[in-house]
C-alpha positions as CSV (number, residue, x, y, z in Angstrom):
1,M,-0.1,0.1,0.1
2,P,1.3,3.7,-1.0
3,T,2.9,5.7,1.8
4,N,-0.2,8.2,1.3
5,A,-2.9,5.6,1.9
6,A,-3.0,5.9,5.3
7,P,-3.6,9.5,5.6
8,L,-6.6,9.1,3.1
9,L,-7.9,6.2,4.8
10,T,-8.1,8.2,8.4
11,A,-9.0,11.3,6.5
12,T,-12.9,10.9,6.9
13,D,-15.3,8.5,8.5
14,P,-16.0,5.6,6.2
15,A,-19.7,5.7,7.2
16,K,-20.1,9.2,6.3
17,P,-17.3,10.5,4.0
18,E,-16.7,14.0,3.7
19,F,-14.8,15.6,0.9
20,P,-12.7,18.3,2.1
21,P,-10.7,15.9,4.2
22,L,-10.2,13.6,1.3
23,F,-9.1,16.6,-1.0
24,A,-6.6,17.6,2.0
25,A,-5.1,14.1,2.4
26,S,-4.8,13.5,-1.6
27,T,-1.5,13.8,-2.8
28,R,-1.9,12.7,-6.8
29,S,-5.3,12.8,-8.0
30,A,-9.1,13.4,-7.7
31,I,-11.1,12.1,-10.2
32,H,-15.2,12.5,-10.8
33,L,-17.2,10.3,-13.1
34,E,-20.9,11.8,-13.2
35,L,-23.4,10.0,-15.5
36,R,-26.7,11.3,-15.1
37,D,-28.7,14.3,-16.6
38,G,-30.0,15.6,-14.0
39,Y,-29.1,16.2,-10.0
40,A,-31.5,17.7,-7.4
41,V,-28.8,18.9,-5.1
42,S,-30.1,21.7,-2.6
43,R,-27.2,23.7,-2.3
44,E,-27.5,24.0,-6.2
45,D,-31.5,25.3,-5.8
46,K,-30.5,28.9,-5.5
47,G,-28.3,29.6,-8.4
48,Y,-30.2,27.1,-10.8
49,T,-33.2,28.8,-10.3
50,A,-31.6,32.1,-10.8
51,W,-29.9,30.6,-13.8
52,K,-33.7,29.5,-15.1
53,A,-34.7,33.2,-14.4
54,G,-31.7,34.6,-16.7
55,H,-29.0,35.1,-14.2
56,R,-25.4,34.4,-15.6
57,D,-22.3,34.3,-13.7
58,D,-19.8,36.8,-14.6
59,P,-16.2,35.1,-15.3
60,A,-14.2,38.0,-14.8
61,D,-16.3,38.9,-11.4
62,P,-15.2,35.4,-9.0
63,A,-15.9,37.5,-5.8
64,S,-19.5,37.1,-6.9
65,W,-19.7,33.3,-7.8
66,W,-16.9,31.9,-5.8
67,R,-17.9,29.3,-3.2
68,P,-16.2,27.1,-0.6
69,W,-16.1,24.0,-2.8
70,L,-14.1,25.9,-5.3
71,T,-11.2,26.8,-2.4
72,V,-11.1,22.9,-1.7
73,I,-10.4,22.4,-5.3
74,Q,-7.9,25.4,-5.8
75,E,-6.1,24.2,-2.3
76,A,-5.5,20.7,-4.0
77,T,-4.3,21.7,-7.3
78,A,-2.0,24.3,-5.8
79,R,-0.5,21.4,-4.0
80,G,-0.2,19.2,-7.2
81,V,-3.2,17.3,-6.9
82,E,-4.8,16.8,-10.6
83,V,-8.3,17.1,-10.2
84,R,-10.3,15.7,-13.4
85,R,-14.4,15.7,-14.3
86,L,-15.7,13.9,-16.6
87,R,-19.6,14.4,-17.6
88,V,-21.2,11.7,-19.9
89,V,-24.2,13.5,-20.7
90,S,-27.1,13.1,-23.3
91,E,-27.8,15.3,-26.3
92,P,-29.8,17.3,-26.9
93,L,-28.3,18.4,-23.1
94,S,-31.2,18.7,-20.4
95,E,-31.9,22.0,-18.8
96,Y,-30.1,21.3,-15.6
97,T,-26.7,20.0,-17.8
98,R,-27.0,23.3,-19.7
99,F,-26.8,24.9,-16.4
100,L,-23.7,22.7,-15.5
101,L,-22.2,23.4,-18.6
102,D,-22.7,27.4,-18.3
103,T,-21.5,27.1,-14.7
104,A,-18.6,24.9,-15.2
105,F,-15.9,27.8,-15.6
106,T,-15.9,27.9,-12.2
107,N,-14.5,24.5,-11.5
108,V,-12.0,25.2,-14.1
109,H,-11.1,28.6,-13.0
110,A,-10.5,26.9,-9.5
111,G,-7.8,24.5,-11.2
112,E,-10.3,21.4,-11.9
113,A,-10.1,19.6,-15.4
114,T,-13.5,19.1,-17.1
115,R,-14.3,17.1,-20.1
116,W,-17.9,16.6,-21.4
117,L,-18.6,13.2,-23.3
118,P,-21.9,12.9,-25.5
119,R,-23.5,9.6,-24.3
120,A,-23.7,8.4,-28.1
121,Q,-20.0,8.6,-28.0
122,A,-19.9,6.2,-25.0
123,C,-21.6,3.3,-26.1
124,D,-18.9,0.8,-26.5
125,L,-17.2,1.9,-23.2
126,K,-17.9,-0.2,-19.7
127,F,-19.0,2.0,-16.8
128,P,-20.0,1.4,-13.5
129,A,-24.0,2.1,-12.4
130,N,-23.2,5.1,-10.3
131,D,-21.1,8.3,-10.0
132,F,-17.8,8.4,-8.4
133,W,-15.0,10.0,-6.8
134,I,-11.4,8.3,-6.8
135,F,-8.8,9.7,-4.4
136,D,-5.1,8.7,-5.2
137,D,-6.2,5.2,-6.5
138,E,-6.9,4.3,-3.3
139,V,-10.1,5.4,-2.0
140,L,-13.5,5.4,-4.3
141,I,-16.6,7.6,-2.9
142,W,-19.7,6.1,-4.6
143,N,-22.6,8.8,-5.0
144,H,-25.9,6.9,-4.9
145,F,-29.1,9.2,-6.1
146,S,-32.7,8.4,-6.0
147,G,-34.6,8.2,-9.7
148,D,-35.2,12.0,-9.2
149,G,-31.5,12.9,-8.4
150,V,-31.9,13.5,-4.9
151,P,-28.6,12.4,-2.9
152,V,-29.3,9.3,-0.9
153,S,-26.1,8.2,0.4
154,M,-22.2,8.1,-0.5
155,E,-20.5,4.4,0.0
156,W,-16.5,4.1,0.7
157,C,-14.8,1.3,-1.2
158,T,-11.2,0.6,-1.1
159,D,-11.6,-2.7,-2.9
160,A,-8.4,-2.6,-5.3
161,E,-10.3,-4.3,-8.4
162,V,-13.4,-2.1,-8.2
163,I,-11.2,0.9,-8.0
164,A,-9.2,-0.2,-11.1
165,F,-12.2,-0.8,-12.9
166,C,-13.6,2.3,-12.1
167,A,-10.3,4.0,-12.8
168,E,-10.0,2.2,-16.4
169,S,-13.6,3.2,-17.2
170,F,-12.8,7.1,-16.3
171,E,-9.7,6.8,-18.4
172,A,-11.3,5.4,-21.4
173,A,-13.8,7.7,-21.2
174,W,-11.7,10.9,-20.6
175,K,-9.8,10.1,-23.7
176,R,-12.7,10.7,-25.9
177,G,-14.2,13.5,-23.8
178,I,-14.5,17.0,-25.0
179,D,-12.7,19.7,-23.2
180,N,-14.9,22.1,-21.5
181,A,-14.1,25.2,-23.2
182,E,-14.4,23.5,-26.7
183,Y,-17.9,21.8,-25.5
184,T,-19.0,25.1,-24.2
185,R,-18.4,26.8,-27.7
186,S,-19.8,24.1,-29.7
187,S,-22.8,23.5,-27.6
188,T,-24.0,27.4,-27.5
């Protein structure tokens, strides 16, 4: 087991994982695969409602849209942790996915690399059934959602075979993914 695994394994309670401590304990990478076209995440309600009413964040004014999550990403990437997010999406995009696309620049600004993969271009790829995060190839966090996209639970996994399968799935999809800036230009 790599020397960095112990801090990851003790960074947060496996029964109730928290992301900031996992990012703080990571030394190499954090990858995130998103497979849903809609999420009902309460912390996004205000921004999503404003977006639907026509509000758009100004990329030139980070103070107006900065949030604690972005600080977590920024601190991790400043330490050299590579943070990558891949969203597998249906086209045409759902309204919620258009909101994510329109606001993804905030995560990119914080240091996260983001790519988009149209679902039709992923037909021959093998994926797990749920969204996940993997930290330093040692800890996997499954994100479980209801059918309506409401977060239900997170599940801790350190099974090396499961982590390897998920990491391989992510990398295969990442190679096909379209960089956020390019996808944003082509989708508007």
